[in-house]
C-alpha positions in Angstrom: -5.8 16.9 -11.5 -5.0 13.3 -10.4 -5.1 12.3 -6.8 -1.9 11.4 -5.1 -1.5 8.8 -2.5 -1.2 11.2 0.5 -4.3 13.0 -0.7 -6.5 10.0 0.3 -6.3 11.0 4.0 -8.6 13.9 4.7 -6.8 17.1 5.7 -8.3 17.2 9.2 -7.1 13.6 9.9 -3.5 14.2 8.7 -2.2 14.9 12.2 -3.4 11.5 13.2 -2.8 9.4 10.1 -0.5 9.5 7.1 -0.1 7.5 3.9 3.0 7.8 1.8 5.4 5.8 -0.2 7.8 3.8 2.1 11.3 5.0 2.3 14.3 2.8 1.5 15.0 2.8 5.3 11.4 1.5 5.9 12.0 -1.3 3.5 15.4 -2.2 5.0 13.8 -2.7 8.5 11.9 -5.7 7.1 14.6 -7.1 5.0 14.9 -10.9 5.3 15.8 -13.9 3.2 12.7 -15.4 1.5 12.3 -18.4 -0.7 9.5 -20.6 -2.0 6.8 -20.5 -4.7 4.9 -17.2 -4.9 1.1 -16.9 -4.8 1.3 -14.4 -7.7 3.6 -11.8 -9.1 2.9 -8.2 -8.5 4.0 -5.7 -11.2 4.4 -1.9 -11.1 4.7 -2.2 -7.3 5.3 0.2 -4.5 5.7 -0.3 -0.8 3.3 2.0 1.0 3.6 3.2 4.6 0.4 3.7 6.6 1.0 5.4 10.0 -1.7 5.9 12.6 -0.8 8.3 15.5 -2.5 8.3 18.9 -1.8 10.1 22.1 0.4 7.2 23.3 2.1 5.8 20.2 2.3 5.5 16.5 1.6 2.3 14.6 3.2 1.8 11.2 2.3 -0.8 8.6 3.8 -1.4 5.2 1.7 -2.7 2.3 2.5 -3.9 -1.2 0.6 -2.0 -3.8 0.6 -2.8 -7.5 -1.2 -5.1 -9.9 -1.4 -8.9 -10.3 0.3 -10.4 -13.3 -0.8 -14.0 -13.2 -3.9 -15.0 -11.3 -6.0 -12.0 -12.2 -3.9 -10.2 -14.8 -3.9 -6.5 -14.5 -6.1 -6.5 -11.4 -5.1 -3.9 -8.8 -3.6 -5.4 -5.7 -2.9 -4.2 -2.1 -1.6 -6.6 0.5 -2.0 -7.1 4.2 0.9 -5.9 6.3 4.3 -6.8 4.8 6.4 -8.6 7.4 9.4 -9.4 5.2 10.9 -8.3 1.9 13.8 -9.9 0.0 14.7 -7.6 -2.9 17.5 -9.9 -4.1 15.1 -12.9 -4.5 12.2 -10.5 -5.4 9.7 -11.8 -2.8 7.4 -10.2 -0.2 5.9 -12.0 2.7 2.7 -10.7 4.3 1.2 -11.2 7.8 -1.5 -13.5 6.3 1.2 -15.8 4.9 1.0 -14.6 1.3 4.3 -14.9 -0.5 4.3 -12.6 -3.6 6.9 -12.3 -6.3 8.0 -8.9 -7.3 8.0 -8.0 -10.9 8.9 -4.5 -12.2 9.1 -1.8 -9.5 7.2 1.3 -10.5 8.8 4.8 -10.5 7.2 7.9 -9.0 3.7 8.1 -7.6 1.3 5.1 -8.0 -1.1 5.2 -10.9 -4.6 6.5 -10.6 -6.0 3.0 -10.6 -3.6 2.0 -7.8 -4.5 5.0 -5.7 -8.2 4.4 -6.2 -7.6 0.7 -5.1 -5.7 1.9 -2.0 -8.7 4.1 -1.1 -11.1 1.2 -1.5 -8.9 -1.0 0.7 -8.7 1.6 3.4 -12.5 1.8 3.5 -12.5 -2.0 3.8 -10.0 -1.8 6.7 -12.4 0.6 8.5 -10.7 3.9 7.7 -13.5 5.4 5.6 -14.3 8.3 8.0 -10.6 9.4 7.8 -10.6 9.7 4.0 -11.1 12.8 1.8 -13.9 12.6 -0.8 -12.9 10.8 -3.9 -12.1 13.1 -6.9 -15.3 13.9 -8.8 -17.5 13.2 -5.7 -19.8 15.9 -4.6 -19.9 16.5 -0.9 -23.3 17.4 0.5 -24.0 20.2 3.0 
């Protein structure tokens, strides 16, 4: 059985953290007009919502997940926080200043490769202890 995006977060962390595909309403909240020359084009893309809950508040970030089409063809890609999206012009702007073109939008759940890349990115961001074991990984006593 293939791992779904929400399965990355360990069950005992799901009351404090969630990972899901962004809703159209999420995407609309960061809608802006963008123009310029993109750093690369991302194909088979999804906007992913990462929410972290604490006793005081919840923090939500949106990330672009997909694969590069130019600079590193076919390489999986996940962005820093998305701060703006222009679906008409097919651009996404990230908090680090990256401007990415949007190629074909993927339907349904992200691919296994994209989910595995998201898992790897979350470890890099310091969320490793919050993650469930990767499929096929044995968990010791």
